N, C-alpha and C positions, 0 to 999 in steps of 0.2 A: 321109620324112626320119627321122633317128635318134630324135628326142625329140618328135615331133608329138603323140602321145597325152598325154604328161605336160604339155606346154605347153597343150594344149586343155583339160585338166582344171583347170589353174590358172586359166585364163580363165573357165571356167564357175563356179568357186568364188569369183570376184572376188578372187583371190590373186595374180594376174599382176603382175609388177613391171617397170618400165621406168626407164631413165635419162632425165632431162630437164634442160634448161638453162632456168632461170627468169629472168625480167626482173629486173635488179638494182634496179629501182625498187619492186618489191614489198616489203611489210613482212615481214621474216623472223621467223616464230614457229615454225620447224621445226628449225633447227640447234641444236647444243649449245654454241654460242658464248655461254655464259651471261652473261659480263660485257661482251660487245660488243667485246672486244679485237682481234678480227680486222679491225676498222675503225679501229684506233688507229694512224695513220700515224707518229706520233712514235716508237712502240715499234719499228716496222719500220725506221725510219731509224737509231735507236740500235743495233739489231741489226746492220744493214749496216755501220755505222761500226766496231762491235766486230769484225766479221769482216774488215773491210778492213785491220785492223792486222796480219793474218797474210798470208803469201805465197800460201797455198792456200785455196780456198773449198770443197773437197770432202774427205771423210774418206779416200777412195781404197781402203780395205781393211777387213777385219774388225778389231775392237778388239784381237784377240789376234795380229794381224800387225803393222801399224803404223798402224792407223786410230784409235787412241785419242789424241784431240787435247786440248790444254790447255783448250779450251772445254768439252769433255765433262766433264773433271775439275772445272772451276770450277762448272759447274751441279750436278753431283753433290754437291760439298762444300756449296754453298749450300742445297740441299734437305735434306741431313743436319742441318746446323746449325739450320735453322728447324723441322724436324719432330722433332728429338731422336733420330734414328737414328744408329747407328755407321757404316754404310756404304751405298752406293748404286751402282746401275748403270743407265745409260740404254739404251733400245732404240728401234727404228724405229717401233713402234706399240703400242697397248694390246693389240691382238689377239696380236701376237708376244710381249708380256710375259706374258700368261696362258698361252700355249703353253709358254713358257720355264719359268715357275714350276711349273706343275702336272705337265707331262711329266717334268721332271727331279727334282722333290722327292719325288714319290710312288714309292717303291721297292718291290721285292718284299717282301711281308710287312706293308706299311703299309696304312692305311685312310684314304681321302679321304672326308670328309663335306661334301657340296656342297649349298647351298641350291638348291631346285628352280627358282628363277628366276635363277640365276647366268648371266652373259653367255654367249652362244653360243660364244665363243672358249674359255672355260673348259670348257664341256660337250664341245667337240671335243677339247680336250686330255685330258679324263678318259678318252676312249676309247683313248688312246695309252699309258696307264700300266700298270706291271706289278702294282701293288697292287689292293686291293679298292676299289670306288667305291660309296658309299651316299648316296642323295639324301634330304634331310629336307624337311619341309613349310616353305613360305616363311616365314622370319623367326620360326619356331616354336621357342623355346628348349626347351620340354618334349619335343618330338619329337626334337630333336637330342640331348638328354641321354639319352633312352631308347635311341636308336640307338647312342650312344657306349658304353653299358653292354652292348649286345648284340653289337657288332661291333668290339671293340678290336683294334688292330693293333700291330705293333712300334713304329711311330710313328703318331700320329693327327694328321691335317691337316684343318682346317676352312676352307672357302672361302666367303666371303660378300662382299656389296657394301656400301659406305657409304651410298649412295643408289641405289636400284634404278632402272634406266634407263627402264622403262615405267610401273610403278606410282608411281614417285617417292617411295617411302616410305623411312624412315630405318632403318638397322641397329638391331635390338633389342639394347640394352645387355646384357641377360642372356646373350646368346650369347658376348660377350667374357668375362664372368665364368665361364661354363662351360668355355671354352677354357683359362682360367687354372687352374681347379680340376683339369682333366683333363691339364694339362701338354701340351696339344696346340698344334701350330703353327697360328697363325691368319693366314690370307691375307685381307686386306681390299682389294677392288678399289675404289679411291676415284676412279675415272674421273669420276663424276658428283657427287662430294661435295667433292673438293679444289678450292679456289677459291670455294666456294659456302657451306659451313656452318662453324660454329665462330667463336669470338671473334677468331681470327686468319685466318679463311677458309682453314684448312689441312685441313679434313675432319673425320671423325667422331672420331678420336683427340683432336683439338683440341676438338670439340664436347662430348665427354664428360670433358674435362680429365683424360686418362689419361696416367700416366707410361709411357714406352715400355719394353716388356719384351723379353727375349731371344727369346720365342716369336712376336713380332708381325712381320708382313710387310705393308708398304703398297705397293700399286701405284697409280700415278696416270698420267694422260695429259696431253699438251700440246695435243691437238686439240679440247679443249672450253673450259673456263674460261680457259686460258692463250693461246688464240688462235694456236696454232702447230701443230706436228705432231710426234709421237713419244710416248715413254712413259718411265717410270722405275720401278725397284723399290728400296725402302728396307728394310733389315733389319739384323740383326747382321752383324759382319764375317765370322763363321763361315758364315752362310747365303749371303751375297753371294759369298764365295770358292767355295762349292760350285756356285752358279749359273754363275759364270764358267768353271768347269771342266767342267760337265755340260750346261748349257742350250744346245741346238742353235741357237736364234735369236740367241744372243750369240756363239757360237763361229763359226758358218758364214755369218752375214749381214754385209754391209757395215755399218760403224758408222753411227750416225744422222747425218742432215744437219747440217752445221755451222751453216748459217743458221737452221734451225729450232731448234737448240740455243741459239744466241745469242738468238733471239726468246723462247724459253721462259725464259731467264735474266732478260731484261729484263722480261718479264711477271711473273715471281716478285717482282722488286724493286718493280714498280709496284703490285701487289696489296697488298704489305705497307705501302707508303707511303700508299696511298689506302684502306686497309681500312675506316676509319670512315665515309667517304663511301659506299663500296660497300655496307656493311652497312645504312646508313640507307636507301639506295635499295631494297635487297632487302626490308627489313622493310616499307616503305611499299607495295611491290607485293604482297607476301604478304597484307597486310591487305585490299587491294582485291580480291584473288582470293577471300579468305574472305567478304567482304561480298557479292560477286557470285554465287559458286557455293555458298556455305554449307558448305564444307569447307576445312580448312587444308592447305597444302603445306609440308613441312619445308625444301624447297629451291626450285628454280625450274622443276620439271617439273610440268605441269598435265595429268593424264590425265582425260578426260571420256568415260565409258563410253557407247557407243552400242549395242553388241552386235548390229550388223548390218553385214556387210561391204559390201554395196551402198550402204547409207545413209552410211557414213563417207566413201566415195568421192564421193558426191553433195555432202556437206557440205564436203569439201575443195575440190571444184570451185566451189561457190558462194563460198567464201572467196577463192578465186583471182580470181573476178570482182570481189570487193570490194577486191582489192589486197593479200591476205595469202597467205603460204605457211604451211601447218600440216602436221603429220604425220597420215596416215590409217593407223593401225597395225592389221594384221589377223593372223589365225592363219597360221602357227604361232608368230609372234613373241609374241603375247598370247593368252590364253584367250578373252577377249571383245573384240571390235573397239572401238578407242578413237580419239578425236581427241586427239592429243598436242600440246599447246601449250607452247613454251618461252618463259617470261616473261623475255626477255633485258633486261638492265638499261639498254641504250641505246635501248630502244623507248619511245616516248611512252606513258605509262600510259593516256591517253584512247584511243589506238589499240588497246591491248591490251584495255581494257574493252569496246570495240565488238566486237572479235573474239569475246570470251567471250559476249557477248549474242547474237551471230549463231548461235553453236553451240547455245546454250540454246534459242533459238527453233526451230531445226530439229530438235533432239532431242525437243521436245514434239509435233512433228507426227506 
């Protein structure tokens, strides 16, 4: 067959992936549903009621044909108001949003500076650009500053994440300062930070209490803390206008799902209404993680390094037997194999503690 050798090699390296349907009774410590909103039936009912007030339930076309719905605009306006940005545009997924931003914004003569651990969607997009692409060491402000001096472009664009999806670490504040000093466009992928960090649970701009500037771009997703599906880009009116006119995933894709947009809007309101309670739960869980593992996590991603592809799969299998789903993340996604646990806020802290203890016991063997 066409790809037998490649598939065999993946199996031998314990890097072969499959799709599975898991028992709904298992305790989910693998998904990015950080706040547990995917199980909030009241939000789903409110979203349906919101959608039911319109004659149609699907967008039907691209946003630039006649697919731009009042629900899309309501959600964009609410996001801009809360986050302090001038304009926004929503898309079908975070993957599409990264393709849209990077492929369209990096023009001939420009230089893109991308963190080496930036999401795969951004790395794919970087291969499509006409400008120069420079990778800098993960979260390393000194390396970024050095490379900015060595590789200046007509426009300089820096792409980083708010919380990194595998290591779970927080964006280095110095990188934001460097972007400002260099007058560089700063793209912050807040897929894993929006809804999780900051006094208003709005992400790293909120966490660092930063006034929003013209060079800042925020991308966030609905498929994680917001318990829905889709994504958004927030920026200056000037940049959003450019994206609407140049970004292929906006121009040529059907507009985002109306139900998912309504659900995202309801989740946004819910998070702001319940933020004190959510932050209290988050802080309590983070303290338990520190007490158990001996290291702090800035968000709700708990990476436990095992550094053995075969062993992480065995630990994952053992946890399944104990009633848990966790991530067993291997190369090339990460440099060293990890058990990735998501400390979702709707999980009983005692159950989470038990899962952490099981991983620790197997790691020592």
